[in-house]
N, C-alpha and C positions, 0 to 999 in steps of 0.2 A: 268397354264403353259401347263399341259398335254392336257387340252381341246383345247387350241390353236393349239397345234401340231396335234391333231386328226382332227381338222377342215382343216388344211393345207393339211394333207394326203388325206382327202376325196376330197378336191378340185382338187389336182393334179392327183388323180386316175381317174378323168373323162376325156374322150377324148376331151372334150370342152376346156381343159386347153391350148391346142396348139392354138386354135382360140383366147383365152383370151390373151395369150402371144403375138400373132401376132397383135392384136388390141392395146394392151398397148404400145408396141414398136413403132407402127405406129403413134399413137396419140402423143407420147412423142416427136416426131420430130418437131411438131409445137405448142405443149403445154407442155413445159418442166416440169411442176409440176406433170405430170403423172409418177408414179414409174415404168417405163418400165424396167430399169436395175435391180432394186430390185426384180421384178417379175421373171426375167430370173435367177438370182442368187438363189432365193428361190426354184424354180422348179428344178434347177440343183443340189442343195444340197439334195433334197429329191429323186433325180434320182439315188442316190447311193443304194436305196432299190429296184431298178429295174423298178419303175413306178413313174413318167413318163419316157419315153425314152429320154436319153440325146441328141442323135443325132437329134431327131425330135424337141426337145426344141430349140437347136441351130439353126436348119433350120427355124423354125417359127420366132425366134427372128431376124434372118438375113433378111428374106423376109418382116417382119413387118417394120424393120428399113428402108429397101430399099423403100418400098411403102410410108412410112411417109415422107421420105426425098424428094421424087418426088412430094408429095402434097405441101410440103413447098416450093420447087423450083417453082411449078406452081403459088403459092401465090405470090412469089417474082416477077415473070413475069407479074403478074396482078397488080403490084404496091405496094405489101406489104412492101418491103424494103424501098420504097420512103416514105411511111407513118411513118416508124420507124425513118427516117432521119428528120422528122418534129417534133419529140419528143423533150422535153426540153434538152438543151445541157448537163445538169448535170445528166440526167437519166441514169440508168444502161443499159437499152435497147438501148439507143442512142449510148452509148459508145461501146456496143457489136457490133452494126451494123457498126460503123466506123472501128473498129478493123477488122471485117470480110472483109470489102471492101479493106483495105490495104493488108490483108493477101492473098486475091484472086489475087490482082494485082501482088504480089511478087511471090507467089508459085503456083498459079492456082489450079488445082484439087488435088494436094498433101495435101492441107490444110484440105481437108475433113477427112483424116485419123487421124489427130491430133485434129481437132476441136471437135470431138466426146467426147473427154475426158476433154474439157474445159467447165465449167459451162455456159450454154447458148450459147456455141460456135457452136454447131451443127445447131441450129435454125438460128442463125445469118448468118452463112456461106451459108446454103442452100437457104435462102431468098435472100441473096446478089447475089449468082450465078444466080438465076432466074432473078433478076433485071438487071444484066449486060449482060443478054442473053448469058451466058456461054453455049458452044455447048452441046446439049442434049446427043450425043453419048459419048463425053468425060466425061460428068457428070455421065452417067450411069456406065461407066467403073470404074472411081475412087470411086463412091459411092458403087459399088458392093464390091470392095476391102475393103472399110471402114466398110460396114455393116457386111461382113463375119468375118473380123478380130475382130470387136467389139463383135459379137455374140459368137465367140470362146473364147474370153477373159472372158466374163461374165459366159459362160457355164462351162469352165474349172476351173475358180476361185471358183464357187459354188460347183462343183463336188469334187474337192480336199479338199475344206473346209468341205464338208460332210463326206469325208473319214477320215479326221483328227478328226472329232467329231462324229464318227459313233454312239456312244451311246447317244449323246445329239445333235440331229439335229438342235435345236433352236440355240445352240451356233455356230454351223456350219453356219447357216444363218446369224447370227450377225457378225461372223468373216468375211464372204464373203462380206457382205455389207460394213462392216467397212474398209476392205482393199481396196475396190473399192472407197469409199469416200476419204480415205487417199491418194490413187494414184492420184485421181482427184485434190485434194487440193495441192499435191506436184507439179503437172504440172502447176496449176494456180499460185503458189508461184514462181516457176521458171520463168514463163512468166512475172509476176509483177516485179521481180528483174531485169529482162532483160530490160524491159521498163524503169525502174527507172535509170538503169545504162546509157542507151542511153540519157535520159533527162539530167542527170548530165554531161555527156560528151558534149552535145550540149550547155549547160549553161556555161561550162568552156571555150568555144571557144571565 
């Protein structure tokens, strides 16, 4: 356990950690299996010791998320979302793409700020916005708000988790990641219950 903590401290002590955070949060936009959020929270927990710098961690995460979302948007414009639409009807990625298209039609750019906390939602929404040729300037505006708010959320969640477990940083990391997962699952559960209620209401008519 102590060796793991020492390795983490050595990693975040390097100035390259900011580039790593930028890269992970960027790739996470179009390859959700990359642990971008966990990396930001981990670095923020260890920032309670003064290194790395919390403000730079948050800035790197925000810029990384913004860059990654624009790559995903460009993929959508090139036909990525159309390829998702040709996936089997019962597949999770197909369902996510269809949800994103309906959400963009109803709420436009505002969906970017909430989709970031829905599993797979960020990728589906940015791809779909590219596919439907959502205006680039409007996309940049809403995505900047989404990226900055998300980076602040992860950074502050990790930082205060680190303060709460100052003597045991690993617990702080686990607590921060756990709260993030719990929050995401709560949003997903609320969305699922809402869809289920709508289906029941439609079936009873």
